[in-house]
N, C-alpha and C positions, 0 to 999 in steps of 0.2 A: 489370281496369278499363281502359278506353280513353278517353283525353281527346283531342279534336280541335277545331280551330278552323275554322269554316265561315262564309264570306261568299258567298252565292249570286250568281252572275253573271247578267246579263241572258239570256245563252244558256241557262244552266241553268234559269232560270225559264221560258223559252220551251219548252225540251224537256219540262219537267215538265207544263206546261199542255197542250201539244200531245199528249203521250203520254196523260195522264190523261183528257182530254176527247175524244180522237179515236182515237189509235193503239193504245191498250191492248186486249188480247184481250176484255175484258168489254164493249167498245163495239161488238162485231161486229153485233149486232142493230140498234143505232142507225145504224151506217154503211150497212147493207143497206137499212134503211128510208129513209134520206136519199137514197141513190142511186136507189132505186126511185121515190120521189116526184119527184125531179128529172127522171129519164128519162120518167116518165109525163107530166109537165107539158110536156116538150119534144115528145114525140110528139103529144100532144093539140094543142099550139100549132101544130105543123107541119101536122097534119090540118086544122085550122080554116083555116090560111093557104091550103092547096091547095084547100080547098072554096070559100073566098071568091074566089080568083082563077080558079077553075074550070080548074085546070091538070091535065093528064093526067100520071100518074106512070109513067115507063118503068123497065125493069129497070136500065138503066145509071144513071139518076138515083137509084134506090133503093139500089143498091150504093154509089154515091158518097156518098149521105146516111149510110149505115151506117158507112162509113169515116170520114167527118168526125165523126160522133157518137162513134165509138170513140176517135178522137184527143182529142176534147173531154173525154169522161168519163175517159179513161185517163191523160191528161197534163195538160191545162189545169186541170181541176177540182181535182185533188190539189195542184197548185202554188198555186191560188187559196186553197184551204183553209189551207194552211201560211202563206201570206202574211197571211191574216186573223188567224191566231193570233199571228204575229209583230207585227203592227200593234197588237193588243190588249195584248200583253205589254209592248211598248215604251211605250205610253200608261200602263199600270199602273206600270211601273218608274220612269217620270219623275214620277209624281204624288207630291208631298211627303207626302200623307196615308198613303202606303204605305211610307214609309221604314223602318218597323219590320221589314218583311219582308227587307230587304237589309242590316240591321245585322250587324256581325261577331258571331258566335255561338260560345260555347264549349259543346261537347256532351260530356257524360261518360256513358259507357255501362258499366253493370255488371250484375250478376245481379239487382239490385232494379228496374232500369228504365233510363230515359234522362232525364238532367237537362240542361236547356238554360239558358244565361244569356247575355243581351246587356245593353246599357246601359239598356234600358227594362223588362226583365222577367226573371223566373226561373220556369221551369216544370219540373215533374217528371212524367214519364209512366211509369206502371207498365206492365209488359209486356202486360197484358191490354188496354191502350189501343191497341196496334198490331193493326190488323185485316187488314193485307195487306203483303207486301213485293214490290217489283218492281225490276228493274234495267233501265235504258235509257240509252244514250249516255254511259256512264261515270259514272252516278249511281245510287245506291241510294235508293229511295223507301220510307220506312216510313210507311204510310198510317194516319192517325188516324180517317179517315172516307173516303167515296168520292171526296172532292175535296181533302182536306187531308192533307199528308204532311210528314215531316221529310226534307229533301233533303240527302243526304250524297254529295258528289262524291268520286270516287276520288282526285282530285288532293290532297285534304287529308291523306292518309295519308303518314307519313314513309317508309314502305318497304313491301315486299311482306309482311313478317312482321306488321306492324300491320294491314294490310288482311286478311290471313288470320285473325288473331285476331278482328277485327271480324266477319267472315263466320261464324266458328265460334260466336261469342257470339250473333249474331242467329239463326242456325239452331237452336242448342240452346234458346234461350229461346222461339222461336216454335213449335218442335216440342214442347217441354214444355207450352206453353199449349194446343196442339191436343190433346195427349194428355190433359191434365187436363179439357178441355171434353168429350172423348169419354166420360169417366167419369161425368159428371153425368147 
């Protein structure tokens, strides 16, 4: 059994939302589609602009345009996306209606599942409720759905041994769950 106390910070909530909604490997198609649409709109917009002003496009101008668009899509857009997630999480974090998300939590993990308790609620999750595990920026996310997870920061463990025990417990339970579901 492992007992830990977790109070998610604003940065941890940001990291979770940014990772889950954008950065995670399962969002690859979403990102490719988004970038393709934005690039297409940009190219169409530029083509309409050049058509309207009846401008001639030279090779030098085309190369400069490609360089500017590369910088825009490679540097500016990723910073903008991250900024938008930060702004959203900041607003969410400050809203009193969401204070249950940031209450101090006691989490107990054992072979039966995960039990969480805060000043407003108590919840028990059986291992089959965990659909995915991910690790990002010093936090382990135990997903209950595609968008909801238990956030367990590395900082809450009292030492290396407790962190290793946690990892072993998670891996063994999730591996057992995967093995049992293969038998069905």
